PLY file of the C-alpha trace (Angstrom):
ply
format ascii 1.0
element vertex 520
property float x
property float y
property float z
element edge 519
property int vertex1
property int vertex2
end_header
79.11 60.50 163.29
76.25 62.77 162.28
72.58 62.31 163.06
72.00 61.19 159.48
74.74 58.57 159.81
73.23 57.25 163.07
69.75 57.05 161.52
71.15 55.20 158.46
72.87 52.68 160.76
69.64 52.20 162.70
67.72 51.70 159.47
70.22 49.12 158.30
69.91 47.25 161.60
66.13 47.41 161.39
66.21 45.93 157.90
68.32 43.01 159.07
66.19 42.60 162.25
63.02 42.60 160.17
64.29 39.76 158.07
65.37 37.79 161.17
62.06 38.41 163.01
60.07 37.24 160.02
61.98 34.05 159.69
61.79 33.33 163.43
58.04 33.84 163.33
57.76 31.39 160.47
59.84 28.80 162.27
57.73 29.26 165.41
54.54 28.68 163.45
55.87 25.49 161.95
56.94 24.21 165.40
53.54 25.00 166.93
51.71 23.27 164.10
53.92 20.20 164.49
53.27 20.09 168.25
49.50 20.33 167.85
49.54 17.59 165.30
51.66 15.38 167.59
49.22 15.99 170.45
46.34 14.89 168.29
44.67 18.27 168.36
45.11 18.79 164.65
45.14 16.31 161.89
47.95 16.35 159.36
46.10 18.58 156.91
45.28 21.17 159.57
48.81 21.20 160.87
50.15 21.77 157.38
47.69 24.60 156.83
48.67 26.23 160.08
52.37 25.94 159.34
51.83 27.42 155.85
49.88 30.34 157.23
52.61 31.02 159.78
55.25 30.99 157.07
53.20 33.31 154.86
52.65 35.78 157.70
56.35 35.71 158.57
57.38 36.34 154.94
54.93 39.20 154.57
56.02 40.78 157.83
59.68 40.44 156.86
59.10 42.09 153.48
57.08 44.94 154.99
59.68 45.68 157.61
62.54 45.50 155.07
60.76 47.86 152.65
60.26 50.33 155.45
63.95 50.13 156.42
65.04 50.58 152.78
62.82 53.65 152.42
64.41 55.17 155.48
67.91 54.49 154.01
66.95 56.10 150.71
65.67 59.19 152.51
68.96 59.39 154.39
70.93 59.22 151.13
68.76 61.91 149.59
69.48 64.13 152.55
73.20 63.46 152.07
72.94 64.42 148.37
71.13 67.66 149.26
73.79 68.48 151.82
76.51 67.60 149.29
74.99 70.06 146.79
75.20 72.88 149.36
78.74 71.89 150.38
79.92 71.81 146.74
78.44 75.27 146.06
80.52 76.66 148.93
83.59 74.68 147.89
83.52 76.10 144.34
83.73 79.66 145.73
86.47 78.81 148.26
90.17 79.71 147.82
91.02 76.03 147.28
88.07 74.50 145.34
89.74 71.12 144.78
90.30 70.53 148.49
86.77 71.74 149.31
85.22 69.35 146.78
87.25 66.42 148.16
86.16 67.18 151.73
82.51 67.46 150.70
82.67 64.08 148.94
84.26 62.49 152.04
81.48 63.80 154.27
78.81 62.51 151.88
80.19 58.96 151.71
81.44 58.40 155.26
80.00 55.32 157.09
77.74 54.22 154.22
76.72 50.73 155.45
73.86 48.82 153.76
72.55 45.25 153.73
73.61 43.02 150.86
70.19 43.30 149.28
70.79 47.08 148.72
74.25 46.90 147.12
73.00 48.17 143.77
71.25 51.11 145.43
74.44 51.95 147.32
76.39 51.96 144.06
73.80 54.29 142.53
74.18 56.63 145.49
77.96 56.66 145.13
77.65 57.35 141.39
75.38 60.30 142.20
78.04 61.64 144.59
80.72 61.22 141.92
78.57 62.98 139.28
77.90 65.96 141.56
81.60 66.28 142.35
82.49 66.05 138.66
80.00 68.83 137.89
81.59 70.95 140.64
85.05 70.42 139.11
83.69 71.40 135.69
82.24 74.59 137.16
85.59 75.40 138.77
87.35 74.93 135.45
84.74 77.01 133.66
85.05 79.84 136.19
88.81 79.65 135.91
88.64 79.79 132.12
86.29 82.78 132.25
88.59 84.63 134.64
91.56 83.83 132.42
89.66 85.07 129.36
88.77 88.35 131.10
92.35 88.73 132.25
93.62 88.05 128.71
91.28 90.68 127.26
92.43 93.24 129.83
96.05 92.37 129.08
95.51 92.76 125.33
93.88 96.16 125.85
96.77 97.38 127.99
99.33 95.84 125.62
97.81 97.47 122.54
97.98 100.91 124.17
101.54 100.50 125.42
102.84 98.95 122.20
101.36 101.76 120.11
103.01 104.45 122.24
106.32 104.38 120.36
107.93 103.33 117.09
111.35 102.95 118.63
112.57 99.35 118.30
114.26 99.28 121.71
111.18 100.77 123.42
108.86 98.22 121.78
111.19 95.36 122.71
111.35 96.51 126.34
107.55 96.88 126.46
107.03 93.32 125.20
109.40 91.93 127.81
107.74 93.94 130.60
104.33 92.54 129.59
105.61 88.97 129.92
107.87 89.17 132.98
107.20 88.34 135.80
103.53 87.37 135.35
104.08 84.62 132.78
107.82 83.86 132.92
110.89 84.56 135.03
112.83 85.73 131.98
111.96 86.66 128.41
114.43 87.07 125.56
113.18 88.70 122.36
115.12 87.66 119.28
114.52 89.93 116.29
114.59 87.93 113.08
113.54 90.54 110.51
115.66 93.07 108.66
119.02 94.50 109.62
118.17 94.20 113.32
118.19 90.39 113.12
121.08 88.94 115.15
123.17 85.94 114.24
121.46 82.71 115.37
122.94 81.48 118.68
125.05 78.32 118.43
123.45 75.09 119.60
125.04 73.85 122.82
124.45 70.34 124.11
122.60 70.40 127.42
121.92 74.11 127.14
119.01 75.19 129.36
117.79 77.31 126.45
116.85 74.10 124.65
114.17 73.48 127.32
112.78 77.01 127.18
109.34 77.77 125.78
109.36 79.56 122.41
106.65 81.76 120.93
106.91 82.99 117.34
106.08 86.62 116.52
104.42 86.73 113.10
102.96 89.76 111.34
101.11 89.16 108.06
102.56 85.62 107.89
106.09 87.04 108.15
108.33 85.86 110.97
109.37 89.03 112.79
110.93 87.60 115.92
110.80 84.98 118.64
110.16 85.08 122.38
112.18 82.66 124.49
110.55 82.16 127.91
112.10 80.50 130.95
110.72 79.77 134.43
111.78 77.50 137.27
109.79 74.31 136.87
108.76 75.23 133.33
106.26 77.71 131.90
102.65 76.82 132.75
100.52 75.85 129.72
97.92 78.50 130.59
100.63 81.19 130.82
102.09 80.05 127.52
98.65 80.30 125.90
98.32 83.90 127.15
101.73 84.83 125.75
100.69 83.37 122.39
97.66 85.70 122.44
100.00 88.59 123.21
102.27 87.57 120.33
99.96 88.95 117.60
99.88 92.63 118.71
103.51 92.38 119.79
104.54 91.16 116.34
102.60 93.97 114.62
104.18 96.62 116.86
107.67 95.19 116.36
107.20 94.98 112.58
106.00 98.60 112.45
108.95 99.74 114.58
111.44 97.84 112.41
109.89 99.25 109.24
109.94 102.76 110.66
113.57 102.36 111.73
114.49 101.21 108.24
112.69 104.12 106.61
114.24 106.61 109.04
117.70 105.22 108.33
117.09 105.50 104.59
115.83 109.05 105.06
118.89 110.09 107.04
121.13 108.51 104.44
119.33 110.38 101.66
119.38 113.64 103.61
123.14 113.40 104.03
123.42 113.46 100.25
121.17 116.54 100.02
123.05 118.64 102.59
126.76 119.47 102.76
128.73 117.08 104.95
130.73 119.99 106.34
131.19 123.73 105.84
134.70 124.62 104.69
136.20 127.53 106.64
136.11 130.92 104.93
138.76 133.46 106.04
137.12 136.49 107.61
133.75 134.84 108.15
132.27 132.95 111.09
129.60 130.70 109.52
127.00 128.48 111.21
124.18 126.44 109.70
121.08 124.68 111.02
118.58 122.30 109.44
115.41 120.69 110.81
112.85 118.66 108.85
109.21 119.28 109.68
108.03 115.67 109.85
109.05 113.94 113.06
111.08 110.83 112.28
111.36 111.80 108.61
114.76 113.34 107.96
114.20 114.33 104.32
112.62 117.76 104.06
111.92 120.30 101.34
114.44 122.95 102.50
118.16 122.99 101.80
121.27 125.11 102.32
124.85 125.19 101.08
128.06 127.19 101.47
130.66 127.08 98.67
134.15 128.57 98.93
135.82 129.63 95.70
139.61 129.64 95.29
139.64 133.48 95.26
138.14 133.57 98.78
134.60 134.39 97.67
131.92 132.60 99.67
128.55 131.62 98.13
125.77 131.32 100.72
122.57 129.61 99.57
119.23 128.57 101.03
116.21 127.17 99.20
112.74 125.78 99.66
111.34 122.99 97.47
107.65 122.45 96.86
106.40 119.46 98.86
107.82 117.58 101.80
109.38 114.26 102.67
110.75 111.74 100.20
108.85 113.21 97.22
110.75 116.49 97.51
114.15 114.80 97.63
114.66 114.58 93.85
113.80 118.27 93.36
116.06 119.23 96.27
118.93 117.27 94.80
118.53 118.92 91.39
118.35 122.44 92.81
121.21 122.18 95.30
123.68 120.38 93.05
122.95 122.72 90.17
123.58 125.73 92.42
126.85 124.20 93.69
128.04 123.42 90.16
127.24 126.95 89.01
128.96 128.44 92.05
132.16 126.46 91.42
131.98 127.44 87.75
132.19 131.12 88.73
128.61 132.16 87.89
127.09 135.20 89.53
124.16 134.77 91.96
121.70 135.71 89.18
123.41 133.33 86.77
123.28 130.52 89.33
119.51 130.97 89.71
119.07 131.03 85.93
120.86 127.68 85.69
118.60 126.16 88.35
115.54 127.46 86.49
116.72 125.77 83.27
117.50 122.49 85.05
114.09 122.36 86.71
112.25 123.12 83.47
114.22 120.36 81.75
113.36 117.89 84.51
109.71 118.89 84.22
109.80 118.21 80.46
111.16 114.75 81.22
108.27 114.08 83.62
105.73 115.25 81.04
107.22 112.90 78.47
107.20 109.99 80.91
103.79 110.58 82.54
101.97 112.39 79.74
100.64 115.12 82.04
102.33 118.37 83.10
103.17 118.97 86.77
103.77 122.25 88.56
106.82 121.86 90.78
108.82 124.89 91.81
111.68 126.00 94.03
112.49 129.26 95.81
116.08 130.19 96.60
118.25 133.03 97.82
121.96 133.38 96.95
124.52 135.78 98.40
128.10 136.05 97.08
130.58 137.56 99.57
133.94 138.69 98.21
136.59 139.92 100.69
137.45 143.64 100.54
140.61 145.56 101.44
139.17 146.94 104.70
138.53 143.48 106.15
134.86 143.45 105.21
133.03 141.86 102.31
131.31 143.08 99.18
128.07 141.20 98.70
125.84 140.43 95.73
122.31 139.22 96.46
119.87 137.47 94.10
116.52 135.85 94.85
114.09 133.49 93.16
110.82 134.10 94.99
112.47 133.59 98.40
112.24 135.56 101.68
114.96 138.27 101.74
118.16 137.81 103.74
118.60 139.97 106.84
121.64 142.14 107.55
122.09 143.19 111.19
124.62 145.92 111.93
126.49 146.27 115.26
124.60 149.49 116.00
121.30 147.57 115.91
120.22 148.53 112.38
118.26 145.74 110.65
118.10 145.70 106.84
116.08 143.35 104.64
118.06 142.65 101.45
115.01 142.48 99.21
115.51 141.56 95.56
112.62 140.79 93.24
112.78 137.49 91.38
110.37 134.83 90.02
109.90 131.29 91.26
112.36 128.74 89.88
111.11 126.04 87.50
107.96 127.85 86.34
108.82 130.49 83.71
111.11 129.66 80.74
111.97 133.33 80.12
112.64 134.22 83.76
115.30 136.83 84.53
116.89 137.53 87.90
118.14 140.79 89.34
121.01 141.40 91.70
121.59 143.81 94.57
124.91 144.91 96.00
125.62 145.38 99.69
128.68 146.01 101.85
129.37 144.05 105.02
131.66 145.58 107.61
133.29 144.19 110.74
130.83 142.44 113.12
127.96 142.62 110.64
125.72 139.54 110.70
124.00 138.11 107.62
121.10 135.66 108.03
119.68 133.52 105.20
116.62 131.46 106.11
113.61 129.61 104.72
109.99 130.44 105.46
109.92 127.73 108.13
111.67 130.29 110.37
109.21 133.17 109.87
105.88 131.48 109.16
102.88 132.26 111.36
103.03 130.67 114.83
100.62 130.35 117.74
98.12 133.19 117.80
98.51 135.88 118.99
102.30 135.27 118.88
103.89 135.99 115.50
107.50 135.57 114.46
108.19 137.53 111.29
111.26 139.04 109.66
111.31 142.00 112.05
111.22 139.81 115.13
113.91 137.57 113.65
116.12 140.61 113.12
115.55 141.82 116.67
116.33 138.37 118.06
119.66 138.30 116.22
120.45 141.91 117.19
120.00 141.06 120.88
122.47 138.20 120.52
125.27 140.24 118.90
127.22 140.42 122.16
128.03 136.69 121.89
130.26 137.29 118.82
129.59 133.74 117.66
127.54 132.78 114.61
126.86 129.35 116.08
125.17 130.83 119.17
123.00 133.06 116.95
121.94 130.12 114.76
121.07 127.94 117.75
119.07 130.71 119.40
117.01 131.21 116.24
116.34 127.47 115.88
115.37 127.03 119.54
113.04 130.03 119.40
111.29 128.81 116.26
110.84 125.28 117.64
109.46 126.60 120.95
106.94 128.82 119.18
105.81 126.17 116.69
103.05 123.63 117.32
104.56 120.31 116.36
101.86 119.46 113.84
102.24 122.82 112.05
106.04 123.20 112.03
107.60 123.68 108.58
111.07 122.65 107.43
113.81 124.96 108.64
117.10 125.85 106.89
119.32 128.57 108.27
122.73 130.08 107.39
124.32 132.71 109.66
127.53 134.53 108.64
129.36 137.03 110.85
132.22 139.20 109.60
135.33 138.62 111.72
137.61 141.02 109.91
140.57 138.66 109.29
139.92 138.10 105.59
142.79 138.76 103.14
142.22 141.67 100.79
140.67 140.72 97.49
0 1
1 2
2 3
3 4
4 5
5 6
6 7
7 8
8 9
9 10
10 11
11 12
12 13
13 14
14 15
15 16
16 17
17 18
18 19
19 20
20 21
21 22
22 23
23 24
24 25
25 26
26 27
27 28
28 29
29 30
30 31
31 32
32 33
33 34
34 35
35 36
36 37
37 38
38 39
39 40
40 41
41 42
42 43
43 44
44 45
45 46
46 47
47 48
48 49
49 50
50 51
51 52
52 53
53 54
54 55
55 56
56 57
57 58
58 59
59 60
60 61
61 62
62 63
63 64
64 65
65 66
66 67
67 68
68 69
69 70
70 71
71 72
72 73
73 74
74 75
75 76
76 77
77 78
78 79
79 80
80 81
81 82
82 83
83 84
84 85
85 86
86 87
87 88
88 89
89 90
90 91
91 92
92 93
93 94
94 95
95 96
96 97
97 98
98 99
99 100
100 101
101 102
102 103
103 104
104 105
105 106
106 107
107 108
108 109
109 110
110 111
111 112
112 113
113 114
114 115
115 116
116 117
117 118
118 119
119 120
120 121
121 122
122 123
123 124
124 125
125 126
126 127
127 128
128 129
129 130
130 131
131 132
132 133
133 134
134 135
135 136
136 137
137 138
138 139
139 140
140 141
141 142
142 143
143 144
144 145
145 146
146 147
147 148
148 149
149 150
150 151
151 152
152 153
153 154
154 155
155 156
156 157
157 158
158 159
159 160
160 161
161 162
162 163
163 164
164 165
165 166
166 167
167 168
168 169
169 170
170 171
171 172
172 173
173 174
174 175
175 176
176 177
177 178
178 179
179 180
180 181
181 182
182 183
183 184
184 185
185 186
186 187
187 188
188 189
189 190
190 191
191 192
192 193
193 194
194 195
195 196
196 197
197 198
198 199
199 200
200 201
201 202
202 203
203 204
204 205
205 206
206 207
207 208
208 209
209 210
210 211
211 212
212 213
213 214
214 215
215 216
216 217
217 218
218 219
219 220
220 221
221 222
222 223
223 224
224 225
225 226
226 227
227 228
228 229
229 230
230 231
231 232
232 233
233 234
234 235
235 236
236 237
237 238
238 239
239 240
240 241
241 242
242 243
243 244
244 245
245 246
246 247
247 248
248 249
249 250
250 251
251 252
252 253
253 254
254 255
255 256
256 257
257 258
258 259
259 260
260 261
261 262
262 263
263 264
264 265
265 266
266 267
267 268
268 269
269 270
270 271
271 272
272 273
273 274
274 275
275 276
276 277
277 278
278 279
279 280
280 281
281 282
282 283
283 284
284 285
285 286
286 287
287 288
288 289
289 290
290 291
291 292
292 293
293 294
294 295
295 296
296 297
297 298
298 299
299 300
300 301
301 302
302 303
303 304
304 305
305 306
306 307
307 308
308 309
309 310
310 311
311 312
312 313
313 314
314 315
315 316
316 317
317 318
318 319
319 320
320 321
321 322
322 323
323 324
324 325
325 326
326 327
327 328
328 329
329 330
330 331
331 332
332 333
333 334
334 335
335 336
336 337
337 338
338 339
339 340
340 341
341 342
342 343
343 344
344 345
345 346
346 347
347 348
348 349
349 350
350 351
351 352
352 353
353 354
354 355
355 356
356 357
357 358
358 359
359 360
360 361
361 362
362 363
363 364
364 365
365 366
366 367
367 368
368 369
369 370
370 371
371 372
372 373
373 374
374 375
375 376
376 377
377 378
378 379
379 380
380 381
381 382
382 383
383 384
384 385
385 386
386 387
387 388
388 389
389 390
390 391
391 392
392 393
393 394
394 395
395 396
396 397
397 398
398 399
399 400
400 401
401 402
402 403
403 404
404 405
405 406
406 407
407 408
408 409
409 410
410 411
411 412
412 413
413 414
414 415
415 416
416 417
417 418
418 419
419 420
420 421
421 422
422 423
423 424
424 425
425 426
426 427
427 428
428 429
429 430
430 431
431 432
432 433
433 434
434 435
435 436
436 437
437 438
438 439
439 440
440 441
441 442
442 443
443 444
444 445
445 446
446 447
447 448
448 449
449 450
450 451
451 452
452 453
453 454
454 455
455 456
456 457
457 458
458 459
459 460
460 461
461 462
462 463
463 464
464 465
465 466
466 467
467 468
468 469
469 470
470 471
471 472
472 473
473 474
474 475
475 476
476 477
477 478
478 479
479 480
480 481
481 482
482 483
483 484
484 485
485 486
486 487
487 488
488 489
489 490
490 491
491 492
492 493
493 494
494 495
495 496
496 497
497 498
498 499
499 500
500 501
501 502
502 503
503 504
504 505
505 506
506 507
507 508
508 509
509 510
510 511
511 512
512 513
513 514
514 515
515 516
516 517
517 518
518 519
């Protein structure tokens, strides 16, 4: 028992003693007055007056003493309330606030004993204790909510950064699960419900634990993208579930973007497959390798193209071209140019005739666009074509034609590098365009390289990679005797020298004379 408790007990006893002493004094006065009257010392009226005075004094004394005792009790309760306020302040900051508040309330209300006349005051004191404890609980909940809100904001900031780091569907899915487990659930299954990535809905099984799992929808722009299924021993806490629902909005946006990007990339790859040859048919006497790389990361459709056509007589037509523009918008122009060149090659046209056909096709397509849109558009193509016909000595006789394209390179075994320059206008611009041809002989082990300007464009300063450096690079690789190794070396070199944001489309055809071609 504390000193305050002992003083309150003493005050309670004093209050009761005051009442008893007052009444005893009144009774004593009445007895004395009766005795004096019986002895004849006082008449009846005097005795009555004396007895009344005694009673009045006893009542007044009793009231005064009781008021004093009550005041002392009230002061003791006030001291308890002050102490309770201090105890609750410490309890709120303790590791276990609920237990601290309970202990403080117990200390404040222990051994509260009062006379019957102060029952209402005791109830008021207990209500004050209850109110202070309730306020302490509210403060604990408020502090907890504020900490949770700060934690949620920090989580959202981290989540936004991590979710924006990739457009790969599997990476985004793994990131979402890592953000949830183990802080908010023991396990998290992400079910994609949008697009081709959506799985078949799982069959309903009676008594399945999944039926008791917590579910959070992932919605982006009011579209259901997926669903999170959370499980935890004992169930997911409501506060944790609320946090996951906050996380659902950025997660849904990231997943929707990744799914959309995956769909566009798939469509781009599908379109690109139609714009490039599926395979290069073998040509007797030639070792041929090709490479293609679109400039835009994640966007397979580029503005460059290549093709190799083998005629029945053994002649090989090697082609590369560059279409104005990039990405999906260049696909239609690429398709027109490449398929027109292939058709002309199979029809037996010469390289100059093939370019003339492409020029006509592009001008016709432009006339269609003018008729449809009402305004002319300038869209052009550059291309280089080389026809290689086998010769009796095991080499090839070549015919080169160009439509505004970088010249092919011919690298001899002795290290000589020759640019096969042929003047020619851009394709799709001039109706009266004419194209020249140049003849060249390829002997055993000669290497011919056709390329687009994505290979030789300006790179990091002061490093440049022009036609001369390309020729030297190929010349230094001649000992490999493989066209594929030469093509890969050129591609790797160009990619290493190119800043990613400045890299152009790359199309490359490498042909090496093997010497086993039948005589033409």
